[in-house]
N, C-alpha and C positions, 0 to 999 in steps of 0.2 A: 228799130228793134229787129228788123228783118235780118241784117247782117249777123247780129249776135245769135239769132236763132239758127242761122245757117252754120255758124261756128260750133254751137253746141251739138247740132245734129252730126256734123262732121266728126267731132271728138267722140261722140257716142258710137258712131259707126266704126271709127278707128279702134276703139276699145273692144267692140264686139269682134272685129276682125282679128285683133291681137289675141283675144281670149280663145278664139277658135282656130288661130294659126297653129300649124303642126310642123314638126320637123320632117324633112323629106325622107331621111334614112330610117328613123324609128317610128314615125307616125304619132309621137307624143305631142301634146299641146306645149307650145313654147313657154307659155306663162307658168305651166306646171313645173317645167324644167327649171325656170328661174326661181320659183318659190322653193323648190327642193334645194337648190344651190344655196339660197339665203338661209334656209333652215339648217343645212349641213354646216354652214359657216358659223352659225350661232351654236348649234348643238355640239359640234366637235370639241371646243374648249370646255363647255359645260360637262360633257361626258368625261373628258380627261381629268378635270378637277374632281368630279364626283368619284371617279375610279381611284384617283390618288387618295382621297379622303377615306374611301372605303378600305383601300389597301392598308392605310395607316392604322385605322382602328382594328383591322383584322390582324395586323402585325402585333399590336398591343395585346390583343386577345390571345394570340399564339404565345407571346412572351410570358403573359401571366400563367398560361397553361403550362409552359415549360418550367417556369419558376415553381409552380405548385408541384409538378412532378419531381423537380430537383429537391424540394423540401421533403417530399415523401421518401425519396431515395436516401437523403441524409439521415432522416429519422430511422429508416430501416437499418442503415449501416450502424448507427449508434446502438440500436437494439441488438444487433448481431455482436457488436463489440462487447456490450454488457453481458450478453449470454456467454460469449467465449471467456470473458474475465471471470464470470461466476463459475464456469466449469473448471478453469485453472485454479481458482481459490478452493473449490471443492476437492480437486485432486491433491492440492498441497495440504489441505486439512486432513484428508484421508492418510496421506503419507506421515504426517505428524502423529496422528492417532495410532497408526500401525507401529510407529517408533515407540510410542508410550506403551502399547500393548506388549511389544517385544521387551521393553524394559521391565514390565511387570512380570513377564515370564522368566526373565533371566535374573531378576533381583531376588536376593534372599530375604528382603524385607517387604512387607505389605505396602503396596503403592496405591494411593488414592488419586485418581485423575481429577484435574480441575482446570478451569478456564480463567484466563486473565481478563478481568472486567474493568480494570482501572489502572492508571499509571500516574505517578507523581512527576509532573513536568519540570520540577525545580532541579537545577544543577547541583543543589546542595544535598538532596535526598534522592537516593536511588531505591525506590520501593514500588511495589505493585500490589493490587488487590485481586484476590481470587474468589471464586463463587463457592467456596467450601468453608465450613466453620466448625464450631465445637459440636454441633449436632451430627456432623459426619465423622467425628473422632479426631479432628485437628487440635493439636495442643501447641503451646509455646515452644519455640526452638526446634520444632521438627524440620528436618532438611527438606528442601524443595529442589527437584531436578527436572531435566528434560532428557530427551533421547541423546542429546549431545554431551551432557555433563551437568555439573553442579550449577544451580541458579542462586540459591540463597537459603534463608531460614525464616520461619514464621516468628514474627515479633509482636503481633497483636491478633486476638481472636474474638469474634462475635459469634452468635449462634449460626449465622448463615454465611459469613464471609471471614476472610483472614487477610492480614497484611504481611507481605514478604519484604524483608530487607535483602537486597541483592548483594552479591559478593563484590560488586564494583563500588559500593558505598565506601566513603573514606573512613568510616568508623568500624568497618567490618574487620573480622579477623578469623582466618581459617588455618589450622595447622596443616602444613604441606610437606610432602616429601618428593624429591626429584627422582623419578623412576618408580618401578613397582615396589609396593610395600613388601618388606622382608628382604629385598635385595639392595636397598639404598640406605646409606647412612647420612645423606645430605638432607637435613631438616631445616625448616624455617616457618615463618608466618606469612600468609598471603593476605594482603589488604588492598582496598580500593585506592585509586589514584584520582587525579583531576581529569584524567582521560577516561571516557566512558567505555572504550573498547579495550582497555588494558587494566591489569592488576599487577601489583608489585610483590615480589617475595623478598622478605627482609630477614636479617640475622643469619644469613648463610655465610660461613667463614670464607674469607678470601683465598684460603689455601685449597678449597674444594674445587674439583674439576667439574665445571658447569659449562655446557655448550648450548647454543640455540638449536631448537628442534626437539629437545628432551621434553617429556611429558611430566606433569606434576599432578599428584594425587593427594587426597586427604589422608592424614595419619590416624585420625580418631582420638588424638591425645588432647584435643581441645574440649572434650566432654559434650560436644554438640553433634558433630558429624561422624558417621561411621567411617571406618577406614576403607580406602580403595575407590572412592568416588573421584572421577576425573575432573580436575579443575581446568587445565588448559595446557598450552604448549609454550615453551620459552621462545621468545622472539628476539630478545636483546639481553646481552650480559655486559655490564660495565664492571670490569674486573677490579677486585679489591686487592688486598695484600694480607700479610700475616696478621696485621692488627686492624685492618679495615675490611668490613664484610663486602661481599659482592652486592651490586645493585642489579636485580633481575626483574625483567618485565615479561609478563605472561599474557597471551591472548586467550580469553576463556573459550573453552570448547563449545559451550552452549551459546546459541544466538540470543543473548540476554535481552538486548534492546528491542527485539522483534518477536520474541516468543509469544505464542497465543495459548498453547496448552502446556500444562506442567503436571508433574507428579509429586505428590506430597508423600514422603516416606514416613509411614507410621512407626517411627523409630524413637525409642527412648534409651539414652545411654545407660550403661550399667551403673548401679549405685557406687559411689566412692567408698573405698574401704576406710573405716574409722579405726585409727590406731589406738592401741591400749595406752592410755595416759597414766595408768596406775603403776607402771614399772618404776619410774623414778622415786615415787613415794615408798614403794616397797623396799627399794635399796636403802633409803634413808632410815626406814624402820629397822632394817637388818643391822645397820651401823649402830643404832642406838642400843641394840641388844648386845 
């Protein structure tokens, strides 16, 4: 047992000496230097991994924050676009209302302003609904106009609303004259076509001089519209002959498909003259005598 005891004592003494051993330059214990080296070896990759993980989550957090800021900016841009669009719509509406007010001032007929509240989407019927009715004085066949020109006429009336048949409807008919009333002898009938942006003037003699760019006005001879309302401008003429009438296409002056405010002319055509039918009988009575 004595040799083993000696060995144990020697090992213990060696460990004490190693623990107490110091570096010559720094004076630090060698075992402390070794333990710090081992700790640095283990701690360095752990620190790198934890730093990387922390940086990853920090990047995600920053990305989410940037995305949130981006969403806020997009929302703000949309709000500004809506605000600008609202201002543009308001400006356009003011311009249209000013046009109608100018129409009221310049028209020799009383004008009732109205707003379009409904449209017929069918290609077979060109009609609109306005927010004025019989309680406002609207009656059947009253002309409807805008600041650009003729829109159509009233074809149905309720107390609060009315229906308008547009001049682009295929069954419409408007007496028209090419050029100013009183200076033109070229007359015809303006009717709707299959094209929403054009109307056609019929029954114009092929011998008449008609050119694109000329304006067409109502004649007042149809018993519905007063004379002098602008219908539109001639954009195409398919020439006829002495026996075949011209085929004339007109672009309406009014923005019929997009109009929002209109004016109802509180106009009623003059009563038709009733001819005396007693004259032929009077002649017969005279012959009998």
